[in-house]
C-alpha positions as CSV (number, residue, x, y, z in Angstrom):
1,M,-22.1,43.5,-37.7
2,S,-18.4,43.1,-36.3
3,K,-17.4,39.8,-34.8
4,D,-16.5,39.6,-31.3
5,Y,-13.0,38.0,-31.6
6,Y,-12.6,37.8,-27.7
7,K,-15.8,36.1,-27.4
8,I,-14.8,33.7,-30.2
9,L,-11.5,32.8,-28.2
10,G,-13.3,32.9,-24.7
11,V,-10.8,35.5,-23.4
12,S,-11.1,38.7,-21.9
13,K,-10.3,42.1,-23.4
14,N,-7.1,42.6,-21.7
15,A,-6.0,38.9,-22.3
16,S,-2.2,38.8,-23.0
17,K,-0.7,37.2,-26.2
18,E,0.2,34.2,-24.1
19,E,-3.4,33.8,-23.0
20,I,-4.7,34.1,-26.7
21,K,-2.3,31.6,-27.9
22,K,-3.3,29.2,-25.1
23,A,-7.0,29.7,-26.0
24,Y,-6.2,29.0,-29.6
25,K,-4.5,25.9,-29.0
26,K,-7.4,24.6,-27.1
27,L,-9.9,25.4,-29.8
28,A,-7.8,24.3,-32.6
29,K,-7.6,20.8,-30.9
30,Q,-11.4,20.7,-30.8
31,Y,-12.0,22.2,-34.2
32,H,-9.4,21.3,-36.8
33,P,-10.9,19.7,-39.7
34,D,-8.5,16.7,-39.7
35,I,-9.5,15.8,-36.1
36,S,-12.8,17.1,-35.5
37,K,-16.2,15.4,-36.7
38,E,-18.3,18.1,-36.1
39,A,-20.3,19.3,-39.1
40,N,-19.1,23.0,-38.8
41,A,-15.7,22.3,-37.9
42,Q,-14.1,24.0,-41.0
43,E,-15.9,27.2,-40.7
44,K,-15.1,27.3,-37.0
45,F,-11.6,26.6,-37.4
46,K,-11.2,29.4,-39.9
47,E,-13.2,31.6,-37.4
48,I,-10.9,31.0,-34.3
49,S,-7.9,31.5,-36.7
50,E,-9.0,34.9,-37.8
51,A,-9.5,35.8,-34.3
52,A,-6.2,34.7,-33.1
53,A,-4.6,36.3,-36.1
54,I,-6.2,39.7,-35.4
55,L,-5.5,39.6,-31.5
56,S,-2.1,38.5,-31.7
57,D,-1.0,41.3,-34.0
58,D,-0.4,44.5,-32.0
59,K,-1.5,47.0,-34.8
60,K,-4.4,45.0,-35.6
61,R,-5.7,44.4,-32.3
62,Q,-5.4,48.3,-31.5
63,Q,-7.4,49.1,-34.6
64,Y,-9.8,46.4,-33.7
65,D,-10.4,47.6,-30.2
66,Q,-10.5,51.2,-31.5
67,F,-12.9,50.9,-34.5
68,G,-14.4,47.2,-34.1
69,T,-12.8,46.0,-37.3
70,A,-9.1,45.1,-38.4
71,D,-9.8,45.3,-42.2
72,F,-7.2,47.6,-43.7
73,G,-8.9,48.7,-47.1
74,G,-11.4,45.7,-47.1
75,G,-9.1,43.0,-47.9
76,G,-10.3,40.6,-45.4
77,F,-8.3,37.9,-43.3
78,N,-4.9,37.3,-44.6
79,Y,-3.4,34.0,-43.4
80,Q,0.0,35.1,-44.5
81,D,-0.3,37.9,-41.8
82,F,-1.2,35.1,-39.4
83,T,1.7,33.1,-39.9
84,Q,4.1,36.0,-39.9
85,N,2.8,37.2,-36.6
86,F,1.6,34.1,-34.8
87,D,4.2,31.2,-34.6
88,F,2.5,27.9,-35.5
89,G,5.3,25.7,-34.7
90,D,4.7,24.8,-31.0
91,V,0.9,25.0,-31.4
92,F,0.9,22.4,-34.2
93,E,3.5,20.2,-32.4
94,E,1.1,20.1,-29.3
95,L,-2.1,19.9,-31.6
96,F,-1.0,16.8,-33.5
97,S,1.5,15.1,-31.1
98,G,-1.3,12.6,-30.0
99,F,-2.4,11.9,-33.7
100,G,0.7,10.5,-35.1
101,F,2.0,13.5,-36.8
102,G,5.2,13.7,-35.0
103,G,8.2,16.1,-35.9
104,F,6.7,19.6,-35.5
105,G,9.8,21.4,-34.0
106,R,11.4,18.6,-32.4
107,R,15.0,17.8,-33.0
108,Q,15.4,14.3,-34.4
109,R,18.6,12.7,-33.1
110,S,20.6,10.1,-34.9
111,R,18.9,6.8,-35.3
112,P,19.4,4.2,-32.5
113,G,20.8,0.9,-33.6
114,N,18.4,-2.1,-34.3
115,D,17.9,-4.9,-32.0
116,L,19.4,-8.2,-33.1
117,V,18.3,-11.9,-32.4
118,A,21.0,-14.9,-32.0
119,E,20.6,-18.4,-31.0
120,A,22.7,-20.5,-28.5
121,H,22.6,-24.2,-28.1
122,V,23.3,-25.8,-24.6
123,T,23.7,-29.2,-23.5
124,L,21.7,-30.7,-20.2
125,N,25.0,-30.6,-18.1
126,E,25.5,-27.0,-19.1
127,V,22.0,-26.2,-18.0
128,N,22.9,-27.9,-14.6
129,T,25.9,-25.6,-13.9
130,G,25.2,-22.5,-16.3
131,V,27.7,-21.4,-18.8
132,I,29.2,-18.6,-20.9
133,K,28.7,-18.9,-24.6
134,E,30.6,-16.8,-27.2
135,L,28.4,-15.8,-30.1
136,K,29.6,-14.5,-33.4
137,F,27.7,-12.8,-35.9
138,S,28.0,-9.8,-38.7
139,T,26.4,-6.6,-37.9
140,L,27.0,-2.7,-37.6
141,I,29.5,-1.9,-35.1
142,N,30.8,1.6,-34.0
143,C,33.6,3.0,-36.2
144,E,37.0,2.8,-34.5
145,D,38.5,5.6,-36.4
146,C,35.9,8.1,-35.3
147,N,34.7,6.6,-32.1
148,G,31.3,6.3,-33.8
149,Q,30.8,9.8,-34.2
150,G,31.1,10.1,-38.0
151,G,34.0,12.7,-38.1
152,T,36.2,14.8,-36.4
153,G,35.8,18.7,-35.7
154,I,32.2,18.6,-34.7
155,T,30.4,21.8,-35.2
156,H,26.7,22.9,-35.4
157,C,25.1,22.2,-38.8
158,S,25.1,25.4,-40.6
159,E,21.7,24.5,-42.4
160,C,19.7,24.1,-39.4
161,N,22.0,26.1,-37.0
162,G,22.3,22.8,-34.8
163,Q,18.4,22.4,-34.4
164,G,18.3,19.1,-36.4
165,S,15.3,20.5,-38.2
166,V,14.1,23.2,-40.6
167,K,11.1,25.0,-40.7
168,K,9.0,25.5,-43.9
169,A,5.8,27.5,-44.8
170,Q,3.2,25.7,-46.6
171,R,0.2,27.0,-48.2
172,T,-3.1,24.9,-47.5
173,P,-6.7,25.6,-47.9
174,F,-6.7,26.8,-44.3
175,G,-3.8,29.3,-44.7
176,V,0.1,29.2,-44.8
177,F,1.2,26.7,-42.0
178,A,4.7,26.6,-40.6
179,T,5.9,23.0,-40.4
180,T,9.3,21.5,-39.5
181,S,11.1,18.7,-41.0
182,T,14.4,16.8,-40.4
183,C,17.4,18.6,-41.7
184,H,18.7,16.9,-44.9
185,D,22.4,17.9,-44.4
186,C,22.8,16.5,-40.8
187,Q,20.0,13.9,-41.0
188,G,18.5,15.4,-37.8
189,S,21.6,15.2,-35.5
190,G,22.1,18.9,-35.4
191,K,26.0,18.3,-36.0
192,S,28.4,18.6,-39.0
193,F,32.1,17.7,-39.1
194,E,35.4,19.5,-40.4
195,D,36.6,16.2,-41.6
196,V,34.1,13.4,-42.4
197,C,35.3,10.1,-41.3
198,S,36.5,8.0,-44.5
199,A,36.3,4.6,-43.2
200,C,32.4,5.0,-42.2
201,T,31.7,7.9,-44.7
202,G,30.2,9.9,-41.7
203,E,27.8,7.1,-40.6
204,G,29.7,6.4,-37.6
205,R,29.4,2.6,-38.1
206,I,30.8,0.0,-40.2
207,K,29.8,-3.7,-41.1
208,S,31.9,-6.2,-39.3
209,K,32.0,-9.3,-37.3
210,K,31.2,-9.1,-33.7
211,N,32.0,-11.5,-30.7
212,V,29.6,-11.3,-27.7
213,K,30.1,-13.5,-24.6
214,V,26.7,-14.2,-23.0
215,K,26.1,-15.8,-19.7
216,I,23.5,-18.6,-19.7
217,P,22.1,-19.0,-16.4
218,A,21.9,-22.5,-14.4
219,G,18.3,-23.8,-14.9
220,V,17.6,-22.0,-18.3
221,E,14.6,-23.7,-19.9
222,N,14.3,-24.5,-23.7
223,N,13.4,-21.5,-26.1
224,T,14.3,-19.0,-23.2
225,R,14.8,-15.3,-24.6
226,L,17.6,-13.5,-23.0
227,R,18.2,-9.9,-23.2
228,V,22.0,-8.5,-23.4
229,T,21.7,-4.7,-23.3
230,G,23.5,-2.7,-25.8
231,E,25.2,-5.6,-27.6
232,G,22.9,-5.2,-30.8
233,E,23.3,-3.1,-33.9
234,A,25.6,0.2,-33.2
235,G,23.6,3.3,-33.3
236,Q,24.2,6.1,-36.1
237,K,26.6,8.6,-35.3
238,G,26.9,7.9,-31.6
239,A,23.2,7.0,-30.9
240,P,22.7,4.3,-28.4
241,N,23.3,0.6,-29.5
242,G,20.4,-1.8,-29.9
243,D,20.0,-4.7,-27.7
244,L,20.8,-8.5,-28.4
245,Y,18.0,-11.1,-27.7
246,V,19.5,-14.5,-27.3
247,I,17.1,-17.7,-27.8
248,V,18.5,-20.5,-25.9
249,H,17.8,-24.0,-27.3
250,V,18.5,-27.0,-24.8
251,E,19.7,-30.1,-26.6
252,D,18.1,-33.6,-25.8
253,H,20.2,-35.9,-23.6
254,E,20.9,-39.5,-24.5
255,V,20.0,-40.7,-20.8
256,F,17.7,-38.2,-19.2
257,E,14.6,-36.7,-19.9
258,R,13.6,-33.4,-18.7
259,K,10.2,-32.4,-17.2
260,D,10.5,-28.9,-15.8
261,N,13.3,-29.1,-13.3
262,D,13.1,-32.8,-12.6
263,L,15.0,-35.6,-14.6
264,W,13.6,-38.8,-15.5
265,I,15.4,-42.0,-16.6
266,Y,14.0,-45.6,-17.0
267,K,15.7,-48.6,-15.5
268,E,15.1,-52.3,-16.0
269,I,16.0,-54.5,-13.3
270,P,15.8,-58.5,-13.0
271,F,12.6,-59.8,-11.6
272,T,14.9,-61.6,-8.9
273,L,16.0,-58.0,-7.7
274,A,12.6,-57.0,-7.7
275,C,11.7,-59.8,-5.6
276,L,14.5,-60.0,-3.2
277,G,15.7,-56.2,-3.2
278,G,19.3,-54.8,-3.3
279,E,21.0,-51.9,-4.7
280,I,21.4,-50.7,-8.5
281,E,23.7,-48.2,-9.9
282,I,22.1,-45.0,-11.1
283,P,23.6,-42.1,-13.5
284,T,23.4,-38.6,-12.6
285,L,24.7,-35.2,-14.2
286,E,27.4,-35.5,-11.5
287,G,28.2,-39.1,-11.9
288,N,27.0,-42.5,-11.1
289,T,25.4,-43.2,-7.5
290,K,23.9,-46.2,-5.6
291,L,20.2,-46.6,-5.0
292,K,18.3,-49.2,-2.8
293,V,15.6,-51.3,-4.3
294,S,13.0,-52.5,-1.7
295,S,12.1,-56.2,-1.9
296,G,8.7,-56.7,-3.7
297,T,9.2,-53.6,-6.0
298,Q,6.6,-53.8,-8.7
299,D,6.8,-52.9,-12.3
300,E,6.5,-49.1,-13.1
301,T,7.3,-48.2,-9.6
302,I,8.9,-44.6,-9.4
303,L,11.9,-44.3,-7.3
304,R,13.3,-40.7,-6.3
305,L,16.8,-39.2,-5.7
306,K,16.0,-35.9,-4.2
307,G,18.1,-32.8,-5.4
308,K,19.7,-34.6,-8.2
309,G,17.5,-32.9,-10.9
310,L,18.1,-29.5,-12.4
311,P,18.2,-26.0,-10.8
312,S,15.8,-23.3,-11.4
313,M,15.9,-19.8,-12.7
314,R,13.2,-18.7,-10.5
315,W,13.8,-20.3,-7.1
316,T,16.6,-21.8,-5.0
317,G,17.0,-25.5,-4.8
318,K,17.0,-28.3,-7.5
319,G,14.5,-30.6,-8.9
320,D,14.6,-34.4,-8.4
321,L,16.0,-37.5,-10.4
322,K,13.0,-39.8,-11.0
323,I,13.7,-43.3,-11.9
324,K,10.9,-45.5,-13.4
325,I,11.4,-49.2,-12.9
326,S,10.6,-51.8,-15.3
327,I,10.9,-55.5,-14.4
328,G,12.9,-57.8,-16.9
329,I,11.5,-61.1,-17.4
330,P,13.8,-63.7,-19.0
331,T,12.8,-65.0,-22.3
332,K,15.0,-68.4,-22.2
333,L,15.4,-70.4,-19.2
334,N,17.4,-73.7,-19.1
335,N,16.1,-76.9,-17.4
336,K,17.5,-76.2,-14.1
337,Q,16.0,-72.8,-14.0
338,K,12.6,-74.0,-15.0
339,Q,12.7,-76.8,-12.1
340,L,13.6,-73.9,-9.5
341,L,10.8,-71.8,-10.7
342,E,8.3,-74.6,-10.5
343,D,9.4,-75.6,-7.0
344,F,9.1,-72.0,-5.8
345,Q,5.6,-71.9,-7.2
346,K,4.7,-75.2,-5.6
347,S,6.2,-73.7,-2.1
348,L,3.5,-70.9,-2.4
349,G,0.8,-73.2,-1.9
350,K,-2.7,-73.1,-3.5
351,K,-4.0,-70.2,-1.6
352,K,-1.0,-67.8,-2.1
353,G,0.1,-66.1,-5.1
354,W,2.8,-64.0,-6.4
355,F,1.5,-60.8,-5.2
356,S,0.2,-61.7,-1.7
C-alpha cells in the first residue's frame, strides 16, 4: 500500500513548496534523532524526510499524484535527490539554533576584541575629590597602517563570494546533509584584500603599549569595578573592541579609618579638658578645624563633624567625621600636683563622687 505523503507531513494536496518546507521544519524539530527522545524517532524522521523529498520535487510529486508512487524503477528513496531538490541550509539552521549547533548558513564576522582587566590605586584624598588615572598596559591595538582593516583594496572573498561561509555536503546515516562552515580564506569576514597589510599581516591589529585615562568618581569604594567601553583589546579586522574593566583599590590612610562614607579618628584629650571642657584641633581631609568639647565629657564619647566624611557614588551629600574620645590619665605626678588632686577630692565631700 502506497504511503500518504501529504498525511505524513500534515499538509493538503494543493500545498505549496513553502508550506511543505514549513511542515517539514516543524516535524524535523520533533523527530530528529539527535534531539527527540521518542522510541521511533529515527524511523519517523526518515519517513517525513522521504515525504518532503518527494513532494518538494515537481516531477516526483506529479508522478506520485498520478500513480500513487514516486519510485522510478524500484530504486526506493534517494537522499541525494532530496538534498539536490530541497535546500537543507535554512532548515537545519533553524532546527539546531537552540541546541548549540550554530553556524548553519550564517556569516561569521571577524572576532571582536577580548575584554581586559586593569587595577588602579587611589588615596583617601582622591576618593574625596575624584581623580583621573592614566593606566598603561600591553594589548592588541588597531593597526595604524591599515586602520584596523587588515589591508587595502577590499573586495569580496572569491572562495565564499563574500558570504563568510561555504556550504558542504556531508553523507550521514540519514542522508546527505548540506552544512556550512566558516570560510578558511577570509576567516568568516567575507572580505579579501588586493594588498595585505605587512605591519599586521592582515590581522588588523598589532601588539603594543596602550595608555588609557580613566575617570575615578568621588566616593568610590574599595574593589569597585568600573567599565570603560571600547578600551579593551582591538577587534580582528575592524571588529568592535572589547571593554576595559578597572578594579579600584583604596589605600589605607595613616589618620582616618573609613566605614562606608564616614571617617573615624581616635583622639586622646587630657582628663582636665574632659572635666572643664574646651576646644581641640581635629584633622579633616580639607585641613584642620576646631571642635568644642563639653565639660564632663566621658571616655569613649563619640563626637561628630557633620559633612566632613566622604561623598557617595549613589546619593548626594557626604558622610560624617566621627571622633572617638579617649581620656588620658597622667602616669607621673609631682608633689604639688598630687596635693592639688587630694584637695580636690576632699572638696567633693563623702557623699559626692567624680561622676555625680
